[in-house]
Backbone as CSV, one residue per row, in Angstrom:
resi,resn,N_x,N_y,N_z,CA_x,CA_y,CA_z,C_x,C_y,C_z
1,MET,97.866,88.392,57.138,97.378,88.041,58.474,95.870,88.329,58.561
2,GLN,95.143,87.411,59.152,93.689,87.517,59.234,93.278,88.689,60.110
3,ASP,92.227,89.393,59.669,91.726,90.519,60.442,91.188,90.025,61.789
4,LEU,91.428,90.812,62.837,90.982,90.417,64.184,89.495,90.108,64.235
5,ASP,88.698,90.904,63.533,87.245,90.725,63.578,86.802,89.417,62.950
6,ASN,87.667,88.824,62.125,87.293,87.590,61.437,87.814,86.334,62.130
7,LEU,88.487,86.497,63.247,88.963,85.339,63.997,87.783,84.602,64.629
8,PRO,87.926,83.308,64.872,86.873,82.593,65.622,86.649,83.264,66.975
9,HIS,85.412,83.278,67.412,85.058,84.012,68.631,85.895,83.574,69.832
10,ALA,86.068,82.263,70.019,86.798,81.763,71.184,88.246,82.239,71.174
11,GLN,88.870,82.225,70.000,90.266,82.676,69.925,90.367,84.180,70.137
12,ARG,89.407,84.902,69.611,89.385,86.352,69.811,89.276,86.697,71.300
13,GLU,88.475,85.925,72.038,88.338,86.154,73.471,89.651,85.883,74.209
14,ARG,90.370,84.863,73.774,91.646,84.559,74.422,92.674,85.651,74.149
15,LEU,92.709,86.152,72.929,93.629,87.243,72.603,93.245,88.510,73.373
16,ALA,91.942,88.722,73.516,91.487,89.898,74.270,91.898,89.792,75.733
17,PHE,91.882,88.581,76.279,92.281,88.396,77.676,93.774,88.649,77.847
18,ILE,94.586,88.206,76.884,96.018,88.514,76.915,96.215,90.022,76.891
19,ASP,95.516,90.688,75.981,95.612,92.138,75.825,95.188,92.860,77.104
20,PHE,94.077,92.405,77.671,93.546,92.982,78.907,94.526,92.819,80.070
21,SER,95.072,91.630,80.219,95.981,91.364,81.335,97.245,92.208,81.236
22,LEU,97.768,92.353,80.037,98.950,93.197,79.850,98.641,94.656,80.178
23,GLN,97.474,95.125,79.752,97.124,96.532,79.964,96.815,96.845,81.417
24,TYR,96.070,95.972,82.085,95.585,96.294,83.429,96.403,95.678,84.558
25,PHE,97.134,94.596,84.280,97.959,93.971,85.320,99.452,94.074,85.027
26,GLY,99.796,94.271,83.747,101.195,94.439,83.387,101.896,93.153,83.006
27,HIS,101.249,92.003,83.167,101.883,90.736,82.811,100.836,89.629,82.751
28,ILE,101.226,88.512,82.124,100.357,87.334,82.066,101.229,86.105,81.821
29,ALA,100.873,84.996,82.447,101.576,83.732,82.258,100.705,82.780,81.442
30,ARG,101.357,81.809,80.814,100.602,80.820,80.039,99.592,80.088,80.920
31,THR,99.989,79.778,82.154,99.094,79.037,83.044,97.801,79.799,83.322
32,GLU,97.872,81.126,83.344,96.672,81.937,83.600,95.697,81.836,82.437
33,LEU,96.238,81.814,81.215,95.372,81.671,80.045,94.753,80.271,80.006
34,ILE,95.553,79.269,80.349,95.057,77.884,80.376,93.953,77.722,81.421
35,GLN,94.166,78.270,82.621,93.174,78.154,83.688,91.903,78.916,83.353
36,ARG,92.056,80.067,82.720,90.905,80.913,82.401,89.991,80.253,81.371
37,PHE,90.603,79.647,80.325,89.809,79.141,79.210,89.821,77.620,79.083
38,GLN,90.468,76.935,80.052,90.498,75.474,80.029,91.025,74.956,78.684
39,THR,92.085,75.599,78.209,92.694,75.206,76.949,93.984,74.444,77.212
40,GLY,94.545,73.806,76.191,95.780,73.052,76.347,97.007,73.921,76.139
41,LEU,98.170,73.383,76.492,99.422,74.130,76.379,99.740,74.478,74.930
42,ALA,99.501,73.535,74.012,99.802,73.784,72.601,98.940,74.924,72.054
43,ALA,97.638,74.906,72.384,96.730,75.965,71.930,97.117,77.303,72.549
44,CYS,97.514,77.265,73.812,97.938,78.475,74.511,99.168,79.085,73.830
45,THR,100.123,78.248,73.472,101.329,78.717,72.791,100.983,79.365,71.458
46,ARG,100.041,78.761,70.736,99.603,79.334,69.457,98.960,80.695,69.664
47,ASP,98.195,80.849,70.740,97.541,82.135,71.019,98.574,83.233,71.259
48,PHE,99.594,82.944,72.062,100.620,83.945,72.323,101.422,84.262,71.057
49,THR,101.671,83.237,70.238,102.377,83.456,68.976,101.562,84.353,68.054
50,LEU,100.251,84.089,67.982,99.375,84.904,67.145,99.291,86.329,67.669
51,TYR,99.186,86.461,69.008,99.115,87.806,69.582,100.366,88.600,69.229
52,LYS,101.525,87.953,69.291,102.785,88.642,68.959,102.848,89.034,67.488
53,GLU,102.170,88.278,66.633,102.115,88.652,65.220,101.322,89.940,65.030
54,TYR,100.241,90.072,65.783,99.431,91.287,65.693,100.097,92.469,66.399
55,ALA,100.776,92.205,67.503,101.330,93.296,68.318,102.717,92.910,68.847
56,PRO,103.720,92.897,67.988,105.063,92.484,68.432,105.693,93.404,69.470
57,ASP,105.240,94.643,69.550,105.823,95.600,70.490,105.049,95.698,71.802
58,ASN,104.112,94.782,72.018,103.270,94.870,73.220,103.793,94.070,74.402
59,LEU,104.583,93.032,74.162,104.950,92.135,75.262,106.333,91.549,75.041
60,ILE,106.921,91.130,76.157,108.214,90.462,76.123,108.204,89.345,77.164
61,LEU,108.744,88.195,76.813,108.802,87.050,77.720,110.050,87.162,78.585
62,ARG,109.843,87.150,79.900,110.963,87.160,80.832,111.102,85.758,81.407
63,HIS,112.233,85.125,81.139,112.413,83.722,81.498,112.557,83.515,83.005
64,GLU,112.972,84.580,83.737,113.154,84.404,85.172,111.849,84.093,85.894
65,ASP,110.724,84.629,85.410,109.437,84.306,86.033,108.461,83.644,85.065
66,LYS,108.916,83.382,83.823,108.118,82.701,82.808,106.790,83.408,82.559
67,ARG,106.845,84.731,82.527,105.666,85.550,82.262,105.930,86.484,81.089
68,TYR,104.858,86.787,80.374,104.927,87.830,79.351,104.627,89.166,80.034
69,HIS,105.496,90.153,79.838,105.349,91.447,80.489,105.021,92.539,79.473
70,ARG,104.285,93.489,79.932,103.887,94.632,79.099,105.099,95.512,78.805
71,LYS,105.273,95.877,77.545,106.357,96.764,77.157,105.865,98.210,77.173
72,ALA,106.793,99.141,77.287,106.434,100.568,77.314,105.779,101.003,76.008
73,THR,106.015,100.253,74.931,105.447,100.581,73.619,104.059,99.977,73.409
74,PHE,103.475,99.432,74.476,102.180,98.749,74.389,101.093,99.651,73.799
75,LYS,100.338,99.095,72.852,99.137,99.733,72.320,98.051,98.660,72.257
76,ALA,96.953,98.914,72.937,95.899,97.903,73.059,95.356,97.476,71.696
77,LEU,95.192,96.169,71.529,94.577,95.636,70.309,93.061,95.764,70.346
78,PHE,92.506,95.743,71.568,91.060,95.757,71.741,90.640,97.006,72.513
79,PRO,89.487,97.558,72.214,89.007,98.766,72.904,88.382,98.426,74.255
80,HIS,89.218,98.293,75.290,88.727,97.924,76.616,88.044,99.138,77.267
81,ASP,86.731,99.128,77.277,85.956,100.206,77.890,86.223,100.213,79.393
82,PRO,86.749,101.329,79.950,87.100,101.327,81.377,85.921,101.059,82.304
83,GLU,84.713,101.522,81.928,83.552,101.286,82.784,83.171,99.807,82.795
84,VAL,83.287,99.158,81.626,83.013,97.719,81.546,84.058,96.954,82.348
85,ILE,85.325,97.373,82.209,86.404,96.695,82.912,86.238,96.845,84.424
86,LEU,85.934,98.058,84.885,85.741,98.278,86.320,84.575,97.447,86.837
87,TYR,83.500,97.406,86.081,82.339,96.594,86.480,82.730,95.119,86.551
88,SER,83.500,94.658,85.547,83.914,93.257,85.515,84.894,92.945,86.633
89,LEU,85.863,93.830,86.846,86.849,93.616,87.897,86.194,93.554,89.264
90,SER,85.226,94.411,89.496,84.585,94.464,90.801,83.778,93.206,91.092
91,ARG,83.514,92.437,90.044,82.753,91.190,90.210,83.582,89.963,89.867
92,GLY,84.904,90.140,89.720,85.786,89.007,89.476,85.898,88.618,88.027
93,PHE,85.942,89.594,87.132,86.098,89.397,85.684,84.808,88.911,85.032
94,GLY,84.357,89.641,84.044,83.226,89.194,83.256,83.725,88.567,81.968
95,ASP,82.844,87.886,81.253,83.194,87.346,79.948,82.953,88.430,78.902
96,GLY,83.386,88.129,77.705,83.144,89.060,76.613,83.992,90.300,76.696
97,LEU,85.275,90.164,77.072,86.143,91.335,77.210,86.398,92.020,75.881
98,SER,86.326,91.276,74.781,86.634,91.866,73.484,85.424,92.484,72.816
99,SER,84.258,92.329,73.429,83.027,92.790,72.794,82.528,94.074,73.428
100,PRO,82.109,95.048,72.623,81.548,96.281,73.194,80.206,96.023,73.845
101,VAL,79.835,96.892,74.784,78.556,96.754,75.464,77.424,97.137,74.516
102,GLN,76.385,96.311,74.478,75.214,96.611,73.676,74.083,97.030,74.610
103,PRO,73.669,98.293,74.578,72.615,98.738,75.489,71.288,98.055,75.201
104,SER,70.577,97.754,76.269,69.284,97.088,76.145,68.180,98.120,75.977
105,HIS,67.192,97.769,75.147,66.033,98.646,74.973,64.949,98.337,76.003
106,GLN,65.136,97.257,76.765,64.142,96.883,77.758,64.618,97.131,79.194
107,CYS,65.930,97.291,79.400,66.487,97.508,80.737,67.407,98.715,80.683
108,ILE,66.951,99.831,81.207,67.654,101.110,81.063,68.358,101.457,82.363
109,ASP,69.668,101.609,82.312,70.454,101.957,83.488,70.429,103.467,83.700
110,ALA,70.942,103.895,84.872,71.025,105.319,85.162,72.025,105.993,84.225
111,VAL,71.810,107.268,83.945,72.718,108.025,83.092,73.966,108.370,83.883
112,GLY,75.123,108.077,83.309,76.389,108.410,83.961,76.981,109.666,83.351
113,LEU,77.376,110.615,84.184,77.962,111.868,83.695,79.480,111.850,83.740
114,ILE,80.058,110.997,84.599,81.509,110.944,84.754,82.017,109.626,84.201
115,HIS,82.964,109.716,83.258,83.482,108.521,82.605,84.997,108.461,82.785
116,PRO,85.509,107.401,83.416,86.944,107.307,83.671,87.743,107.113,82.395
117,ASN,88.987,107.611,82.416,89.897,107.462,81.287,90.537,106.073,81.319
118,ALA,90.522,105.385,80.180,91.002,104.011,80.130,92.475,103.895,80.510
119,ASP,93.309,104.807,80.023,94.747,104.734,80.314,95.025,104.979,81.800
120,ILE,94.268,105.887,82.407,94.459,106.177,83.834,94.051,104.968,84.673
121,ILE,92.886,104.382,84.369,92.435,103.207,85.111,93.428,102.062,84.966
122,ALA,93.937,101.868,83.749,94.904,100.795,83.516,96.179,101.028,84.318
123,ALA,96.670,102.277,84.344,97.893,102.589,85.092,97.688,102.376,86.589
124,LEU,96.516,102.740,87.095,96.220,102.531,88.514,96.117,101.039,88.832
125,MET,95.456,100.287,87.948,95.310,98.852,88.178,96.666,98.155,88.186
126,ARG,97.552,98.540,87.271,98.881,97.917,87.245,99.655,98.241,88.518
127,ALA,99.520,99.478,88.985,100.212,99.870,90.215,99.684,99.082,91.413
128,ILE,98.374,98.881,91.471,97.773,98.106,92.565,98.230,96.652,92.485
129,HIS,98.145,96.094,91.298,98.461,94.673,91.115,99.941,94.390,91.379
130,GLN,100.809,95.320,90.971,102.246,95.114,91.110,102.820,95.789,92.354
131,GLN,101.943,96.431,93.160,102.355,97.117,94.387,103.467,98.132,94.096
132,LYS,103.116,99.096,93.256,104.048,100.127,92.829,103.711,101.483,93.450
133,VAL,104.741,102.283,93.664,104.561,103.688,94.017,104.369,104.462,92.715
134,ILE,103.384,105.366,92.684,103.187,106.166,91.481,103.506,107.632,91.759
135,GLU,104.127,108.273,90.772,104.282,109.729,90.772,103.233,110.251,89.809
136,CYS,102.439,111.210,90.233,101.304,111.603,89.409,101.004,113.092,89.508
137,ASP,100.306,113.573,88.488,99.726,114.917,88.513,98.246,114.747,88.804
138,TYR,97.751,115.501,89.778,96.368,115.363,90.224,95.773,116.749,90.416
139,VAL,94.555,116.947,89.948,93.882,118.244,90.073,92.841,118.148,91.184
140,SER,93.116,118.828,92.288,92.217,118.830,93.434,91.178,119.936,93.291
141,ALA,89.958,119.681,93.773,88.906,120.702,93.733,89.213,121.860,94.674
142,SER,90.067,121.644,95.663,90.374,122.702,96.637,91.716,123.384,96.372
143,SER,92.738,122.612,95.979,94.077,123.196,95.828,94.597,123.233,94.404
144,GLY,93.836,122.715,93.442,94.265,122.754,92.052,95.257,121.661,91.713
145,LYS,96.049,121.892,90.670,96.962,120.877,90.175,98.204,120.779,91.050
146,GLY,98.637,119.539,91.312,99.839,119.315,92.099,100.381,117.925,91.840
147,GLN,101.623,117.707,92.240,102.252,116.403,92.093,102.164,115.633,93.403
148,ARG,102.008,114.319,93.283,101.886,113.479,94.468,102.636,112.168,94.277
149,LEU,103.050,111.603,95.389,103.587,110.254,95.422,102.576,109.405,96.183
150,LEU,101.952,108.462,95.483,100.883,107.667,96.073,101.198,106.185,95.955
151,ILE,100.658,105.404,96.900,100.713,103.945,96.840,99.272,103.453,96.821
152,PRO,98.699,103.247,95.634,97.289,102.840,95.546,97.104,101.368,95.890
153,HIS,95.962,101.043,96.504,95.713,99.630,96.811,94.295,99.165,96.482
154,ALA,93.380,100.071,96.123,92.022,99.631,95.785,91.304,100.704,94.971
155,LEU,90.465,100.252,94.050,89.558,101.138,93.324,88.167,100.949,93.898
156,VAL,87.482,102.055,94.173,86.182,101.990,94.845,85.192,102.905,94.135
157,ASN,83.997,102.404,93.911,82.917,103.221,93.360,82.090,103.760,94.520
158,ASN,81.991,105.089,94.627,81.243,105.668,95.737,79.785,105.944,95.379
159,GLY,79.338,105.399,94.252,77.951,105.596,93.834,77.816,106.608,92.720
160,HIS,78.732,107.570,92.676,78.698,108.589,91.628,79.907,108.488,90.705
161,ARG,81.039,108.083,91.258,82.259,108.035,90.466,83.253,107.086,91.130
162,TRP,84.294,106.748,90.382,85.322,105.862,90.895,86.446,106.670,91.525
163,HIS,86.913,106.206,92.681,88.115,106.807,93.255,89.073,105.701,93.672
164,VAL,90.322,106.090,93.859,91.346,105.138,94.244,91.734,105.402,95.694
165,ARG,91.840,104.344,96.455,92.284,104.430,97.847,93.796,104.268,97.844
166,ALA,94.515,105.237,98.424,95.971,105.221,98.325,96.611,105.895,99.530
167,TYR,97.841,105.494,99.797,98.649,106.163,100.824,99.347,107.339,100.164
168,ASP,99.216,108.513,100.779,99.832,109.739,100.270,101.068,110.049,101.105
169,ARG,102.235,110.045,100.469,103.476,110.259,101.218,103.615,111.687,101.734
170,LYS,102.985,112.637,101.082,103.057,114.016,101.553,102.318,114.169,102.881
171,TYR,101.103,113.629,102.943,100.274,113.769,104.145,100.460,112.603,105.112
172,GLN,101.192,111.580,104.671,101.473,110.405,105.492,100.188,109.782,106.048
173,SER,99.244,109.595,105.146,97.962,108.994,105.534,97.295,108.409,104.299
174,PHE,96.302,107.534,104.537,95.520,106.964,103.451,94.389,107.920,103.101
175,ARG,94.200,108.147,101.800,93.176,109.084,101.334,92.510,108.554,100.075
176,ASP,91.436,109.240,99.658,90.702,108.877,98.452,90.966,109.906,97.365
177,TYR,91.215,109.431,96.148,91.481,110.317,95.021,90.577,109.939,93.855
178,VAL,89.897,110.929,93.286,88.963,110.703,92.182,89.739,110.330,90.922
179,CYS,89.390,109.209,90.327,90.163,108.691,89.186,90.186,109.649,87.994
180,SER,89.098,110.360,87.765,89.025,111.244,86.603,89.870,112.510,86.764
181,ARG,90.448,112.747,87.952,91.235,113.963,88.181,92.738,113.757,88.022
182,PHE,93.146,112.542,87.675,94.557,112.299,87.367,94.819,112.711,85.921
183,THR,95.913,113.432,85.697,96.290,113.807,84.331,97.559,113.105,83.876
184,ARG,98.324,112.568,84.803,99.549,111.823,84.470,99.866,110.851,85.588
185,ILE,100.266,109.639,85.212,100.687,108.630,86.190,101.949,107.950,85.678
186,THR,102.987,107.934,86.510,104.234,107.252,86.182,104.567,106.279,87.308
187,HIS,104.869,105.047,86.955,105.277,104.058,87.957,106.736,104.281,88.334
188,THR,107.055,104.118,89.612,108.430,104.245,90.076,108.897,102.918,90.654
189,ASP,110.183,102.844,90.952,110.747,101.639,91.570,111.016,101.846,93.057
190,ASP,110.389,102.863,93.654,110.560,103.115,95.080,110.057,101.930,95.901
191,ALA,110.731,101.662,96.991,110.289,100.600,97.897,109.085,101.065,98.710
192,ILE,108.210,100.125,99.040,107.025,100.417,99.849,107.257,99.898,101.260
193,THR,106.983,100.742,102.246,107.146,100.324,103.639,105.856,99.684,104.140
194,ASP,105.935,98.992,105.264,104.774,98.279,105.805,103.622,99.220,106.144
195,ASP,103.927,100.435,106.623,102.845,101.344,107.008,102.198,102.023,105.800
196,GLU,102.673,101.715,104.583,102.069,102.248,103.364,101.220,101.202,102.639
197,ARG,101.205,99.992,103.145,100.472,98.905,102.492,99.006,98.888,102.936
198,SER,98.195,98.200,102.169,96.754,98.153,102.452,96.463,97.600,103.836
199,SER,97.317,96.698,104.325,97.102,96.111,105.650,97.169,97.149,106.762
200,ALA,97.789,98.306,106.490,97.907,99.365,107.492,96.782,100.402,107.386
201,ASP,95.909,100.248,106.394,94.809,101.194,106.194,93.649,100.798,107.119
202,GLU,93.630,101.354,108.320,92.653,100.948,109.327,91.219,101.232,108.904
203,GLN,90.969,102.400,108.298,89.610,102.743,107.892,89.101,101.830,106.773
204,PHE,90.000,101.393,105.923,89.604,100.512,104.830,89.314,99.107,105.345
205,ASN,90.084,98.664,106.327,89.942,97.303,106.846,88.879,97.172,107.930
206,GLN,88.565,98.275,108.594,87.553,98.241,109.654,86.149,98.221,109.064
207,ARG,85.266,97.417,109.634,83.864,97.350,109.204,82.967,98.007,110.239
208,VAL,81.990,98.749,109.756,81.009,99.369,110.651,79.607,99.006,110.155
209,THR,78.638,99.081,111.062,77.251,98.782,110.708,76.437,100.068,110.695
210,LEU,75.768,100.327,109.581,74.860,101.466,109.460,73.431,100.943,109.617
211,LYS,72.733,101.418,110.642,71.354,100.990,110.872,70.429,102.055,110.283
212,LEU,69.824,101.735,109.157,68.993,102.683,108.422,67.516,102.462,108.722
213,ILE,66.794,103.564,108.895,65.351,103.523,109.170,64.644,104.524,108.261
214,PRO,63.321,104.361,108.048,62.585,105.378,107.298,62.671,106.720,108.031
215,HIS,62.764,107.784,107.288,62.860,109.096,107.935,61.595,109.356,108.764
216,PRO,61.758,109.782,110.021,60.599,110.000,110.906,59.573,110.995,110.372
217,SER,59.957,111.841,109.431,59.020,112.853,108.915,58.058,112.291,107.874
218,LEU,58.284,111.058,107.414,57.460,110.515,106.340,56.118,110.001,106.869
219,ALA,55.070,110.265,106.099,53.727,109.843,106.498,53.508,108.350,106.237
220,GLN,54.222,107.787,105.265,54.041,106.382,104.910,55.386,105.645,104.984
221,PRO,55.889,105.371,106.173,57.196,104.702,106.303,57.214,103.289,105.721
222,ARG,56.050,102.645,105.643,55.989,101.282,105.125,56.503,101.213,103.684
223,ALA,56.238,102.264,102.916,56.699,102.292,101.527,58.220,102.216,101.472
224,ILE,58.886,102.918,102.376,60.353,102.918,102.412,60.865,101.571,102.924
225,GLU,60.154,100.987,103.875,60.542,99.660,104.365,60.529,98.646,103.224
226,LEU,59.550,98.756,102.344,59.465,97.854,101.202,60.583,98.130,100.192
227,ASP,60.886,99.415,99.971,61.951,99.778,99.027,63.261,99.093,99.380
228,TYR,63.611,99.082,100.654,64.921,98.613,101.094,64.890,97.223,101.736
229,GLY,63.721,96.575,101.692,63.619,95.243,102.264,63.897,95.233,103.755
230,MET,63.391,96.231,104.463,63.655,96.350,105.897,62.930,95.277,106.690
231,VAL,63.546,94.860,107.775,62.959,93.904,108.708,62.846,94.589,110.064
232,ASP,61.650,94.514,110.655,61.393,95.184,111.937,61.692,96.675,111.854
233,GLY,61.413,97.252,110.706,61.511,98.706,110.550,62.908,99.257,110.336
234,HIS,63.901,98.390,110.104,65.246,98.913,109.848,66.019,98.000,108.902
235,TYR,67.103,98.543,108.356,67.974,97.784,107.474,69.407,97.990,107.946
236,SER,70.090,96.904,108.295,71.472,96.992,108.776,72.429,96.707,107.628
237,LEU,73.315,97.651,107.408,74.266,97.561,106.303,75.683,97.538,106.862
238,ARG,76.411,96.472,106.557,77.790,96.312,107.030,78.738,96.767,105.926
239,VAL,79.536,97.803,106.191,80.393,98.385,105.155,81.776,98.711,105.724
240,ARG,82.709,98.995,104.848,84.013,99.479,105.273,83.856,100.890,105.828
241,ALA,84.590,101.194,106.896,84.510,102.530,107.495,84.877,103.612,106.487
242,ALA,85.820,103.312,105.586,86.253,104.287,104.583,85.149,104.616,103.586
243,GLN,84.159,103.730,103.432,83.067,103.946,102.485,81.808,104.501,103.128
244,ALA,81.703,104.435,104.441,80.442,104.728,105.128,79.883,106.104,104.790
245,ALA,80.714,107.143,104.877,80.223,108.503,104.638,79.741,108.679,103.204
246,TYR,80.418,108.043,102.251,79.994,108.144,100.850,78.618,107.511,100.658
247,ILE,78.404,106.375,101.308,77.120,105.689,101.191,76.001,106.532,101.806
248,LEU,76.263,107.099,102.966,75.261,107.951,103.624,74.934,109.168,102.767
249,ARG,75.955,109.700,102.114,75.743,110.870,101.250,74.989,110.479,99.986
250,GLN,75.374,109.360,99.385,74.728,108.925,98.148,73.233,108.700,98.340
251,TRP,72.857,108.087,99.480,71.458,107.756,99.726,70.729,108.807,100.560
252,GLN,71.377,109.979,100.733,70.740,111.094,101.432,70.160,110.664,102.777
253,VAL,71.005,110.005,103.582,70.578,109.522,104.894,70.751,110.639,105.918
254,ASP,69.677,110.998,106.589,69.719,112.074,107.586,70.540,111.623,108.793
255,CYS,71.650,112.322,109.024,72.532,111.988,110.141,72.556,113.098,111.183
256,SER,71.535,113.939,111.178,71.467,115.038,112.141,70.828,114.574,113.443
257,SER,71.190,115.216,114.537,70.576,114.933,115.824,69.122,115.405,115.794
258,GLY,68.194,114.510,116.080,66.778,114.864,116.026,66.188,114.759,114.639
259,TYR,67.008,114.360,113.671,66.570,114.155,112.292,65.883,115.407,111.737
260,ARG,66.645,116.496,111.707,66.129,117.773,111.206,66.334,117.938,109.715
261,PHE,67.179,117.096,109.127,67.489,117.203,107.703,66.408,116.469,106.923
262,SER,65.558,117.194,106.199,64.464,116.564,105.464,64.304,117.247,104.113
263,GLY,63.444,116.675,103.286,63.270,117.212,101.951,64.393,116.750,101.039
264,GLN,64.427,117.264,99.810,65.464,116.963,98.830,65.624,115.450,98.632
265,GLY,64.527,114.727,98.689,64.582,113.283,98.480,65.098,112.501,99.659
266,CYS,65.131,113.105,100.836,65.647,112.420,102.019,64.566,111.486,102.578
267,GLN,64.782,110.183,102.422,63.793,109.204,102.869,64.324,108.290,103.964
268,LEU,65.613,108.393,104.272,66.233,107.522,105.261,66.881,108.334,106.374
269,ALA,67.002,107.703,107.529,67.701,108.308,108.663,68.615,107.255,109.274
270,LEU,69.680,107.716,109.906,70.630,106.818,110.558,70.229,106.656,112.016
271,ALA,69.882,105.428,112.403,69.419,105.191,113.766,70.567,105.187,114.766
272,ASN,71.721,104.651,114.401,72.865,104.578,115.323,73.877,105.680,115.005
273,LEU,73.547,106.903,115.390,74.396,108.061,115.079,75.799,107.951,115.680
274,ASP,75.951,107.156,116.731,77.264,107.016,117.365,78.306,106.406,116.439
275,VAL,77.860,105.700,115.378,78.813,105.081,114.462,79.634,106.127,113.715
276,LEU,79.126,107.350,113.612,79.845,108.408,112.908,81.176,108.729,113.582
277,GLY,81.288,108.421,114.848,82.544,108.637,115.556,83.630,107.651,115.162
278,SER,83.252,106.616,114.397,84.212,105.589,113.994,84.761,105.804,112.595
279,ILE,84.289,106.851,111.895,84.754,107.082,110.531,85.494,108.414,110.444
280,ASP,86.436,108.488,109.504,87.315,109.651,109.407,86.674,110.871,108.763
281,ASN,85.673,110.679,107.913,85.102,111.794,107.151,83.602,111.959,107.380
282,PRO,83.153,112.055,108.629,81.709,112.134,108.894,81.056,113.404,108.356
283,SER,81.859,114.439,108.074,81.297,115.693,107.570,80.613,115.518,106.224
284,LEU,80.904,114.423,105.520,80.235,114.150,104.242,78.794,113.696,104.450
285,ALA,78.480,113.191,105.617,77.139,112.669,105.896,76.133,113.813,106.003
286,PRO,74.977,113.720,105.340,73.971,114.785,105.391,73.516,115.103,106.801
287,GLY,73.579,116.400,107.156,73.085,116.851,108.436,74.044,116.661,109.606
288,TYR,75.224,116.102,109.341,76.156,115.832,110.441,76.652,117.126,111.096
289,SER,76.753,117.096,112.406,77.372,118.189,113.166,78.041,117.569,114.379
290,LYS,79.139,118.179,114.811,79.894,117.651,115.963,79.105,117.785,117.273
């Protein structure tokens, strides 16, 4: 059998997409491969046959839905970098899933200190895609290691790290969980009720507007207006209520009454402080007080 690295590039990409879909979604249909790569049915059949030759224990065809499903014995054929996958997923799939990222010597990104685990991200993505309840071990910064029953519905980058938005059956509410703090995830066959679905997550579905202005303490506010492309001295940002506090924290936006929070790189202030009453976690916002 021909080595994977020696396959034609186009075929390698198709096999990588099959591998990716099984790992992150748990299943794939022939029609999805055809639509993705504009290939014919005969070529698609050959791709699945070839994939099964390389990884016979990775997938099984279920005739009731005409989909190939991920088997418990699945082992990825391709090294799907979780950060690349998350970046691609957040933008609707990128090309080059089978190729590693090549860093540019002319365009240098910020240094990342937190790197998500590929198996954890894949397990969360499958649970979201298949609407599954997960039983998991999670290490909290406040209470330590514990078991939880969660219904995840979205992965969100808060600027520093990825977290999953999920309904927690213990607390009976939607909460955020840092992806790197999961140590075990098992899918269950528990039924999901309507109040556990994403449609019931009010903070996630509600949109709020953050009106950002240069911090009043700055001697040259025009410089900040240029940084953020402000018009008439402010920048209006429309975001999900569940994300608002993280954004304010990431950009060190002064949310104190009278704008007393300054220094430490604080260049922005929140003009419409009343919006903090619309979000569940305003204490994360710099300078916030009741």
